[in-house]
C-alpha positions in Angstrom: 79.3 41.0 -70.2 77.0 43.7 -69.6 76.8 45.3 -66.3 74.6 47.3 -64.2 74.9 49.6 -61.7 75.1 46.9 -59.1 77.5 44.8 -60.8 77.0 41.8 -63.3 74.0 41.4 -65.3 70.9 39.2 -64.0 69.9 38.2 -67.5 73.0 35.8 -67.9 72.3 34.1 -64.6 68.5 33.4 -64.9 67.4 33.0 -68.4 63.9 34.7 -69.4 62.1 31.3 -69.3 63.2 30.5 -65.8 62.1 34.0 -64.5 58.5 33.4 -65.9 57.6 30.3 -64.1 57.8 31.3 -60.5 54.1 30.3 -59.3 51.4 28.1 -60.3 48.7 29.1 -62.8 45.0 29.9 -62.1 44.0 26.8 -64.2 46.4 24.5 -62.0 45.1 25.7 -58.7 41.2 24.9 -59.8 42.2 21.7 -60.7 43.7 21.0 -57.4 40.7 22.7 -55.6 38.5 20.4 -57.4 40.2 17.5 -56.8 40.0 18.0 -53.2 36.4 18.9 -53.5 35.5 15.6 -54.7 37.6 13.7 -52.3 36.1 15.7 -49.4 32.5 15.1 -50.9 33.0 11.2 -51.2 34.4 11.3 -47.6 31.3 13.1 -46.2 28.9 11.0 -48.1 30.6 7.7 -46.7 30.7 8.8 -43.1 26.8 9.6 -43.3 26.3 6.0 -44.6 28.4 4.2 -42.1 27.0 6.6 -39.3 23.7 5.2 -40.1 24.9 1.6 -39.8 26.7 2.2 -36.9 23.5 3.6 -35.0 21.8 0.2 -35.3 25.0 -1.6 -34.3 25.0 0.7 -31.3 21.2 0.2 -30.3 21.9 -3.6 -30.8 25.0 -3.6 -28.6 22.9 -1.2 -25.9 20.1 -3.8 -25.8 22.2 -6.6 -25.5 24.3 -5.1 -22.7 21.0 -4.1 -20.8 19.7 -7.5 -21.1 22.8 -8.9 -19.8 23.1 -6.5 -16.6 19.5 -7.2 -15.9 19.9 -10.8 -16.1 22.8 -10.4 -13.6 20.7 -8.2 -11.4 17.9 -10.6 -11.4 20.3 -13.5 -10.3 22.0 -11.4 -7.5 18.8 -9.9 -6.0 16.5 -13.0 -6.6 14.2 -11.1 -8.3 12.1 -11.4 -11.7 12.0 -9.0 -14.6 10.0 -8.1 -17.6 10.9 -6.5 -20.9 8.1 -4.7 -22.8 9.0 -3.8 -26.5 7.3 -1.4 -28.8 7.8 -0.5 -32.5 9.6 2.8 -31.0 11.7 1.5 -27.8 11.6 -0.9 -25.0 10.8 -0.8 -21.4 12.0 -3.0 -18.1 9.6 -3.9 -15.4 10.1 -5.6 -12.1 7.7 -8.2 -10.6 6.4 -7.2 -7.1 5.4 -10.1 -5.2 3.1 -8.2 -2.6 1.1 -6.3 -5.4 1.1 -9.7 -7.7 2.1 -7.4 -10.4 4.4 -5.9 -12.9 5.6 -2.4 -11.8 7.9 0.2 -12.7 11.1 0.1 -11.1 11.5 3.4 -9.0 14.5 5.6 -9.4 16.6 3.4 -11.3 18.3 5.0 -14.3 19.3 1.3 -15.9 15.8 0.1 -16.3 14.3 3.5 -17.7 12.4 3.8 -20.8 14.3 3.5 -23.7 13.3 4.9 -27.0 15.0 4.6 -30.4 16.4 7.3 -32.5 14.2 8.6 -35.1 14.7 6.4 -38.2 15.3 3.2 -36.4 12.3 0.4 -36.1 11.9 -2.6 -34.1 10.3 -6.1 -34.5 10.1 -9.0 -32.2 9.6 -12.6 -32.7 9.2 -15.4 -30.2 9.3 -19.0 -31.0 9.7 -17.9 -34.6 6.4 -16.1 -34.3 6.3 -12.5 -35.1 4.8 -10.2 -32.2 2.6 -7.5 -33.0 4.0 -4.4 -31.2 2.2 -1.4 -29.9 3.3 2.1 -31.3 5.1 3.2 -28.0 6.2 2.1 -24.6 4.5 4.6 -22.5 2.5 2.8 -19.5 -0.6 5.5 -20.3 -3.8 3.7 -20.8 -2.6 0.4 -19.4 -3.7 -0.7 -16.1 -1.6 -3.6 -15.9 1.8 -3.7 -17.9 2.2 -7.1 -20.2 6.0 -7.4 -20.8 6.7 -10.1 -23.6 9.9 -11.0 -22.3 10.5 -12.6 -18.9 14.1 -12.4 -17.0 13.9 -15.0 -14.2 15.8 -15.1 -10.9 17.2 -18.3 -11.9 19.1 -16.7 -14.7 16.5 -18.0 -17.6 15.2 -15.7 -20.1 12.3 -16.1 -22.7 14.0 -16.8 -26.0 13.3 -14.3 -28.4 14.7 -12.6 -31.7 14.6 -8.6 -31.7 15.6 -7.2 -35.0 16.8 -3.5 -34.9 16.9 -1.8 -38.3 17.0 1.4 -40.1 13.7 2.2 -41.9 15.2 3.6 -45.0 17.3 0.2 -45.5 15.2 -2.5 -44.0 18.0 -4.9 -43.0 19.5 -4.5 -39.6 20.8 -6.5 -36.4 19.5 -9.1 -34.6 19.6 -9.4 -30.9 18.9 -13.0 -30.3 18.2 -14.6 -26.8 18.4 -18.2 -25.7 16.4 -19.8 -22.8 19.7 -20.1 -20.7 20.2 -16.2 -21.1 23.0 -16.5 -23.7 22.8 -13.2 -26.0 24.2 -12.9 -29.6 24.1 -10.0 -31.9 23.5 -11.1 -35.6 23.2 -9.5 -39.0 19.9 -9.7 -40.2 21.1 -11.7 -43.2 23.0 -14.2 -40.8 19.8 -15.2 -39.0 18.2 -16.2 -42.2 20.8 -18.7 -43.1 
């Protein structure tokens, strides 16, 4: 058995083939990095697609929640409210019986003008008839606001279907309101059936 200055030979304990394969080759590292890159790319793309669908769902939920809150406020305060839709958003009004006109609620964050996110659109149908909407909900140029939806102090509401959609896809969510104030959020496909 050959010996070295320190003692026994290491050649016998570790053969030459075992000493060579201590780490990964560059090719193996590149394959692993490529696989990880593909998985990350798929994950990023799927999050982007799902994020857009969630934006429509979030806006539909926000509209339904606001309508429910305004309806409860109308019942508790014995006041009538109106809702005006446009292609890019919606706005709430309060009926003033002293002025006999719809007025903007002052200092009420809940009833502020709501603009939709950039790629979102909105359509409105009342009694199965499509309503032509203006481009914006700004009150400029209007002497007297004319809400399309009434939310009465008795809890009743104008029945309507407001469809929120992403312009690139077309299909979206429908906020459907009944005469008794019931609200449902449906897929656009569910409403057609």
